[in-house]
C-alpha atoms as one frame of an Amber mdcrd trajectory, in Angstrom:
protein
 -16.496   2.304   0.113 -15.736   5.071   2.508 -13.912   5.377   5.857 -12.106
   7.426   8.088  -8.963   8.060   9.189  -7.025  10.173  11.485 -11.221  12.001
  10.345 -10.678  11.887   7.157 -12.463  10.282   4.760 -11.006   7.882   2.236
 -12.809   6.248  -0.323 -12.066   2.178  -0.543 -12.940  -0.848  -2.993 -15.179
  -3.147  -1.748 -12.920  -6.485  -0.192 -10.569  -4.103   0.478  -7.909  -3.948
   3.661  -7.089  -1.732   6.395  -3.773  -1.442   4.624  -5.063  -0.402   1.443
  -6.462   2.554   3.425  -3.406   3.312   5.445  -1.889   2.897   1.891  -4.293
   5.715   0.806  -4.036   7.624   4.167  -0.364   7.980   3.960  -0.201   8.824
  -0.440  -2.724  11.973   0.110  -0.671  13.346   3.841   1.861  12.514   0.821
   4.037  10.714   3.411   6.171   7.763   3.202   4.910   3.990   2.979   7.418
   3.366   5.123   6.292   4.565   8.152   3.314   1.734   7.472   5.028  -0.515
  10.036   5.790   2.031  12.879   2.070   2.596  13.366  -0.511   1.165  15.830
  -3.381   1.176  14.175  -6.543   1.056  16.397 -10.821   1.954  16.352 -12.680
   4.334  17.875 -12.369   2.261  20.697  -9.060   1.515  21.472  -9.046  -1.805
  20.605  -5.943  -2.797  17.870  -6.441  -4.161  14.245  -4.478  -6.396  12.099
  -3.364  -4.542   9.225  -5.562  -7.412   6.955  -8.400  -7.353   8.486 -11.108
  -6.315   5.964 -11.857  -2.996   6.415 -15.741  -2.831   6.242 -18.150   0.870
   5.195 -18.141   3.738   8.354 -15.256   1.866   9.685 -13.169   4.694  12.038
  -9.304   4.806  12.102  -6.891   6.076  14.287  -3.090   5.921  13.411  -0.120
   7.111  15.910   3.680   5.689  15.988   4.601   2.921  18.593   5.949   3.233
  20.735
């Protein structure tokens, strides 16, 4: 399944969680996984998404650092 994280398309396995998408994105960007807990994860409408939520195809996720 494919989804977008900050305009980057990520390929994931069926049954993946949002956490898996973020790990794939951070690895691709060569960023440390310790940033995972420092990120605010939202959908395109600005609703916060839990890291344990199931990922679905064509989901668009936006990341930014928490204040």
